[in-house]
N, C-alpha and C positions, 0 to 999 in steps of 0.2 A: 504493499500500500504506500502510496506517495505521501510525503509529509502534509501536503496541502489537503488531502482528503481525510485526515483524522483530526478529531476534535477532542479536547479534554473535557471530561464531565466528572461531576462528583456524585457518588452514589453512597448512601448509607445502607449497610447491610449488617445483619447480626454477627456477633462475634463467632458463633458456631459455624457460619458460612465461611468467614475469613480463615478460620482454622482448617476447614476442609480444603478451601482454595490453596492454602499454604502447603498442605499434604500432597497437592497435585503439581506444584510448581517447583522450580529450582533445578538443581544438578540432578537429583534423584526423582524428579516428578516427570509427568507426562508432558507438561507445557513449560517453556522456558521462563515465562513471567506471568503474574496475575493479570496483567492486561491482555496478554495472548489468550489465556483461559477464558477471560470474560468476553472477548471479541468472539471467539469460537462459540461460546454458550449463546450469546445474543443472536448470532448468525443462525444457529440451529433453530433457536426458538422462533425467529422471524419467518424462516422457511417453513416450519410447522404451522404457525398461526396463519400465514398467507394461504397455505394449502387448505385449511380449514375455512378461512374467509371465502375462497373461490368456491368451495362446495356449498356454502350458505348462499352465495350469490346464484349458483346454479339451481339450487333448491327453490329460491325465491322466484327466479325466472320461470321455472317449470310450473310452479304454483300460479303464477300470473297467467301463464299461457293457458292452463287448465281452466282457470276462472273466466278467461276470454272466449272460451268455446261456446258456440251458441247452444242453446237448449235443444234437446231433441224431442221429437214427438214420439213418445213411448209407445204409441199404437203402430208406428211405422219402423222404429229402429230399436236396437237393444244394444247396450254396451256391455261387453264381456271382459273381465279381467284376464289379461295375458301374462302378467309378471309384474316384476317391481323395477323401478328405475334404479340403475346401478349407483348412481350418484347420491341419491337421498333415500331410497328405499320406498318411495311413495308408489302407489299402485298404477300400472299403465293399463289402459283399456283399448280395445278394438271395437269399432262400431260396425254393427251388421244390420242390413235392411231386412225386415221381416217380409217374407214373400207368402202370401196366402194361396192355397191350391184349391 
């Protein structure tokens, strides 16, 4: 990371967190410094949260589309559940026209 892309911030954390961070940093730790450990932790957190936010956005878009569907005449059509949406698990339907013989 370039020097111009990094900003110094102040964060207050519990002593127990700091002790755990210190156990993971330094010559015998997994990370060279507290700053590097915190950067990695924040990056991983952001990636995870952004993926969750995208799934919520997809969920709300799907729900909005479902609500925008025109009402069907239940005497002429029937909606059958065909599975669940892989993003949010909401039911998906297929609409069939009722044909009388």
